[in-house]
N, C-alpha and C positions, 0 to 999 in steps of 0.2 A: 387383453390377454391373448397371446398367440396359441393357436391350437397346435398341440404336439402330436396328434394322431388324427388321421382322417376319419370321417364318419362313413362307413361303407354303405353302399347302396345294396338293394336286394340282389342285383346281378353280380355283386362282388363277393357274396357269401356262399357258403356251402348249401347244398340242397336241404339239409336238415334245418339250417338257420333260415333259409328262404321260407320254409313252412311256418317257422315261428314268426317271421316278419308278417306273413299273411294273416296269422291269427291275431297278432298285435294290431295290424291295420284294421281288421274286422272288428275287434273289440274296443279299441281306443280311437279309431279313426286316423291313426298315425303310428309310426314307429318312432318313439322318442330317441333322440340322438344318443343318449347314454345307453339305452338298450341296444341300439345298432352297434355301438362301439364294442359291446360285449361279444358281438358276432365275429370279431377278428379271431376269436378262438372257436374251434369246432364245438367245444362243450360248454363254455362259460355262460352263454345266453340261456340255454336250456336248464343248466344247473341253477343259475340265479333265479329264473322264473319259478322253478320248482320250489326253491328255498323261500322265495318271497310269497308264494301262493299256498304254502303249506298251512294246514289247519293250526290255529292258535287261539288261546284264550285272550290274546291281546288283539282286538280288531276294532274296526270303525274309528270312532273318535279317539279311543285310547291309542290305537296304532299311529294315528296322525300326531298325537302328542309326542310319542317316541320319535317319529320321523322328523318332526320340526325341531325338537330339542337337540337331537344328535346332529342334524345338519347345521344347526347354529353353532354348536360347540366346535364342529369340524370346519366351519366357515365355507360350506359348500354352496356356492351360488346356484348351481344347477338344481340340487335337491331342495333348497329353500324355495326356488321358483316353482318347481313342480308341486311340492307339498303345501305351499300357500294356496295354490289352485285347489288341490284336493281337500285341504282343510276347510275351505269355503264350501266345497261340495258336500262335506259331511255335516255342515251346520255351524261351524265356528264363524264368528264375526271377524272382520279385519282387526279390531282391537284385541280380541281374544287370541288371535294368531300371533300378534306381536308379544302379548304377555307369555304365551306358551314358549315362543322362541327364547325368551329371557329365562325360562326355566321354572315357571309357576303357572297356576291356573286358579286364581282366587275365586272364580265364579263356580267352581265345583271341587269340593274337598277331596274326593277320590282321585280326580285327575290331577289335582295339585300335588298330592303325595307322589303320584307317578312321575310328574314332570320334575319335581325336585330330586327324586332318586335317580332318574335317568340322566339329568344334568350332571349329578355327582359321579355316577358310574362312567359316563363318557369322558368327563373332564379328568377323572382320576384313573383312567385306563383300567377299569374293572375293580378298583379297590374302593368299594363303597363304604361310606360312613355308616357304621352299624345303627346309629340313631335314625338315619333316614330309611334304612331297611325296616326298622321297628315302626316308624311312622307309616310306611307303606302298608304293613300288615294291619296296623291300627285303623287305617282308613278303609279296611274291608277287602284288601287284595289277599291272594292266597300264595302258597309256595309255587303252585302251577303258574300263576300270573307272573311271579318273579322270574322264573326260568324262561317263560315265553317272552317277557319284556327284554331279557338279555339277548335272546335270539333275534328279536327285532332290532335291537341296538347293533348287533353284528351284521344283519341284513343291510341296514342303512349305512353302516361304516364302509361296507364294500363299495357301494356306489359313490359315497362321499370321496373315498380314496381314488376311485377310478376317475372321477371328474377332476379332482385336484391334480392328478398325474397327467391326464390327457388333455385337459382344458378344451374339450369339444364344445361347440357352440350350444348355448342354452336356447332351447326351442319352446320355452314357456315364458309368459310375461314375468319380468324381473320382480323378485320379492322386494317390498319396500325396505329401505335401510331402517335399522332400529333407531328410534329417537334417542338422543343423548340423555 
């Protein structure tokens, strides 16, 4: 895959983005290429980080379910690689990550309802199957969780589309291919 946009270095971005690079370096030990690519814009990196780090009722394992499912639906090799690593860090096994990417989580009824709904929302571009919304609520999720899950879908779609368009190099170990 040919890169269609360069990954800017710290010296090539604005002073405001340099400060964000410094914070990312301090917090993550690196500036992921996809975040650096957002710094081509004076505002996009800061806006995205604020969006991504905003308070939400969808966090931890649930957020990684959303990230993995959406990235699989959108075939984003960058985000699948990054969120496979993060999924392991929040406690999912490699087999669970594969199952989540397929759009289910049989090992946890609540996460399973989330994964199924998220796959449907992402695949159907927001036109959710009402029965999956009802199953989501029946599994113990709330209206707040539904709204926040859709916001996380939007968050992940932004970076999926950014990578799909720019094809910047993936700087995480590649996610395994889904078994047939």
